[in-house]
C-alpha positions as CSV (number, residue, x, y, z in Angstrom):
1,X,7.9,5.0,16.0
2,X,7.7,1.2,15.8
3,X,4.8,1.5,13.3
4,X,6.8,3.9,11.2
5,X,9.8,1.6,11.3
6,X,7.7,-1.4,10.3
7,X,6.1,0.6,7.5
8,X,9.5,1.6,6.1
9,X,10.7,-2.0,6.3
10,X,7.7,-3.1,4.2
11,X,8.0,-0.2,1.8
12,X,11.7,0.0,1.5
13,X,11.4,1.7,-1.9
14,X,10.7,5.0,-0.1
15,X,14.4,5.0,1.0
16,X,15.2,6.5,-2.4
17,X,14.2,9.8,-0.8
18,X,17.5,9.7,1.0
19,X,18.8,11.1,-2.3
20,X,17.7,14.5,-1.1
21,X,20.5,14.5,1.5
22,X,23.0,14.0,-1.3
23,X,21.3,16.7,-3.4
24,X,21.2,19.3,-0.6
25,X,24.8,18.6,0.4
26,X,26.2,19.0,-3.2
27,X,24.0,22.0,-4.0
28,X,25.0,23.8,-0.8
29,X,28.7,23.1,-1.6
30,X,28.3,24.4,-5.2
31,X,26.4,27.5,-3.9
32,X,29.3,28.2,-1.5
33,X,32.3,27.4,-3.6
34,X,31.4,27.4,-7.3
35,X,31.8,30.8,-8.8
36,X,30.1,31.5,-12.2
37,X,32.3,31.7,-15.2
38,X,29.5,32.1,-17.7
39,X,26.7,34.7,-17.5
40,X,23.3,33.5,-18.8
41,X,21.3,36.1,-20.6
42,X,19.1,36.7,-23.6
43,X,17.4,39.9,-24.9
44,X,14.0,38.6,-23.8
45,X,15.1,38.8,-20.2
46,X,15.3,42.6,-20.5
47,X,11.7,42.8,-21.6
48,X,10.3,40.9,-18.7
49,X,9.4,43.2,-15.8
50,X,10.1,42.3,-12.2
51,X,7.0,41.5,-10.2
52,X,7.2,40.6,-6.6
53,X,3.7,39.0,-6.6
54,X,5.2,36.0,-8.4
55,X,6.9,35.0,-5.1
56,X,3.6,33.4,-4.2
57,X,3.6,30.7,-6.9
58,X,7.4,30.5,-6.7
59,X,7.1,29.1,-3.1
60,X,4.2,27.0,-4.3
61,X,7.0,24.8,-5.7
62,X,7.9,23.7,-2.1
63,X,4.4,22.4,-1.6
64,X,3.7,20.9,-5.0
65,X,6.9,18.8,-5.4
66,X,6.9,17.0,-2.0
67,X,3.1,16.7,-2.0
68,X,3.0,14.8,-5.3
69,X,6.0,12.7,-4.5
70,X,4.4,11.8,-1.2
71,X,1.1,11.0,-2.8
72,X,2.7,8.6,-5.3
73,X,4.8,7.1,-2.5
74,X,1.6,6.0,-0.6
75,X,-0.6,5.2,-3.6
76,X,1.6,3.7,-6.4
77,X,5.1,2.2,-6.0
78,X,5.8,2.1,-9.7
79,X,4.7,5.6,-10.4
80,X,6.6,6.8,-7.3
81,X,9.8,5.1,-8.6
82,X,9.3,6.4,-12.1
83,X,8.9,10.0,-10.8
84,X,11.9,9.7,-8.5
85,X,14.1,8.3,-11.3
86,X,13.1,11.2,-13.6
87,X,13.5,13.9,-11.0
88,X,16.7,12.6,-9.2
89,X,18.5,11.7,-12.4
90,X,17.7,15.1,-13.9
91,X,18.7,17.0,-10.7
92,X,22.0,15.1,-10.7
93,X,22.6,16.1,-14.3
94,X,22.0,19.7,-13.3
95,X,24.5,19.5,-10.4
96,X,27.0,18.1,-12.8
97,X,26.4,20.9,-15.3
98,X,26.8,23.5,-12.6
99,X,30.2,21.9,-11.7
100,X,31.7,21.8,-15.2
101,X,29.8,24.8,-16.6
102,X,29.7,27.3,-13.7
103,X,27.0,29.8,-14.6
104,X,25.0,32.6,-13.1
105,X,22.8,35.6,-14.0
106,X,23.2,39.3,-13.6
107,X,19.5,40.3,-13.8
108,X,18.7,41.2,-10.2
109,X,18.1,44.8,-9.4
110,X,17.5,46.2,-6.0
111,X,14.0,45.5,-4.6
112,X,12.5,48.9,-3.7
113,X,9.1,47.8,-2.6
114,X,8.1,47.5,1.1
115,X,5.1,45.2,0.7
116,X,5.2,41.7,2.1
117,X,6.0,40.1,-1.2
118,X,9.0,42.4,-1.8
119,X,10.3,41.6,1.6
120,X,10.0,37.9,1.0
121,X,11.9,38.3,-2.3
122,X,14.7,40.0,-0.4
123,X,14.9,37.1,1.9
124,X,14.8,34.6,-1.0
125,X,17.7,36.3,-2.7
126,X,19.7,36.1,0.6
127,X,19.2,32.3,0.6
128,X,19.4,31.6,-3.1
129,X,22.3,33.2,-4.9
130,X,22.4,34.2,-8.6
131,X,24.6,31.2,-9.4
132,X,23.9,27.6,-10.6
133,X,20.9,28.6,-12.6
134,X,21.1,26.8,-16.0
135,X,19.2,24.5,-16.4
136,X,16.6,25.6,-13.9
137,X,15.9,22.8,-11.4
138,X,12.8,24.8,-10.3
139,X,11.4,24.5,-13.8
140,X,12.6,21.0,-14.5
141,X,11.2,19.5,-11.2
142,X,7.9,21.4,-11.7
143,X,7.4,20.1,-15.2
144,X,8.5,16.6,-14.1
145,X,5.8,16.6,-11.5
146,X,3.2,18.0,-13.9
147,X,3.9,15.3,-16.5
148,X,3.8,12.5,-14.0
149,X,0.4,13.8,-12.8
150,X,-1.1,14.1,-16.3
151,X,-0.1,10.6,-17.3
152,X,-1.1,8.9,-14.0
153,X,-4.3,6.8,-13.8
154,X,-4.6,7.9,-10.2
155,X,-5.5,11.4,-11.5
156,X,-7.7,10.2,-14.4
157,X,-11.0,11.4,-12.9
158,X,-9.5,14.4,-10.9
159,X,-9.9,16.9,-13.7
160,X,-10.1,20.0,-11.4
161,X,-7.0,18.9,-9.5
162,X,-5.1,18.3,-12.7
163,X,-6.1,21.6,-14.0
164,X,-5.0,23.3,-10.8
165,X,-1.6,21.5,-10.9
166,X,-1.1,22.6,-14.6
167,X,-2.0,26.2,-13.7
168,X,0.3,26.2,-10.7
169,X,3.1,24.6,-12.7
170,X,2.8,27.3,-15.4
171,X,2.8,30.1,-12.8
172,X,5.8,28.5,-11.0
173,X,7.8,28.5,-14.3
174,X,6.8,32.1,-15.0
175,X,7.7,33.1,-11.5
176,X,11.4,32.2,-12.1
177,X,11.7,34.9,-14.7
178,X,9.4,37.5,-13.3
179,X,11.4,37.4,-10.0
180,X,14.6,37.5,-11.9
181,X,15.7,34.3,-10.4
182,X,16.4,32.8,-13.8
183,X,17.0,33.8,-17.4
184,X,14.6,32.6,-20.1
185,X,17.5,30.5,-21.3
186,X,17.4,28.6,-18.0
187,X,13.7,28.0,-18.4
188,X,14.1,26.5,-21.9
189,X,17.0,24.4,-20.8
190,X,14.9,23.1,-17.9
191,X,12.1,22.3,-20.4
192,X,14.5,20.5,-22.7
193,X,15.8,18.4,-19.8
194,X,12.3,17.5,-18.9
195,X,11.7,16.1,-22.4
196,X,14.9,14.1,-22.2
197,X,14.2,12.6,-18.8
198,X,10.5,11.9,-19.7
199,X,11.7,9.9,-22.6
200,X,14.3,8.0,-20.6
201,X,11.9,7.3,-17.8
202,X,8.8,6.2,-19.6
203,X,10.0,5.0,-23.0
204,X,13.4,3.3,-22.3
205,X,12.6,0.8,-19.6
206,X,15.1,2.1,-17.1
207,X,14.2,-0.7,-14.7
208,X,15.8,-3.3,-16.9
209,X,19.1,-1.6,-16.5
210,X,18.5,-0.8,-12.8
211,X,18.1,-4.5,-11.9
212,X,21.9,-4.9,-12.4
213,X,22.6,-2.2,-9.8
214,X,22.4,-2.1,-6.0
215,X,18.9,-0.5,-6.1
216,X,17.4,-3.7,-7.6
217,X,16.1,-4.7,-4.1
218,X,13.6,-1.8,-4.1
219,X,12.2,-2.3,-7.6
């Protein structure tokens, strides 16, 4: 424990990960108390069939996101902070949208299959309600991770790994609509938010503004 404490003290920038406590607390409260006023739907949603197999890449999100964040945390302080700024700011924007524009979907039909994937989908729906869907944080965070990997010098010679991450990212985004977790509208809004946050992160020198805030000590 002493080594861990000393490492954290010498790498205090990793404390930005405490944001996840804020995110989980607010998201849980919104899931519990915010009721959708607006139903998100488009005709393309009705043409996409439900496929329980997509639950596999869907849960790949929970491996991809922390793995890449952790990799940058140990390998590159600057890339880690850039990625955290992009993800955490975008996720906060999503939480704010859910609060002022309460939305949900009405796409989920009863799961009739009895295979392992279908059973996992049933459990997933019990944990993740059909509210707070637009923009899709699942899509936004996935694409944020993917873009950070593609532009990173750390992955310059890891072509197979980059190709795998791109493929997994595409499958994760597809899984959100094939599992009826999200509307196509949610996906496109998640993509749009990724473009915005990418520009703000890598083209607008966010650190220059951040040095005037309490987080300047970790930059």
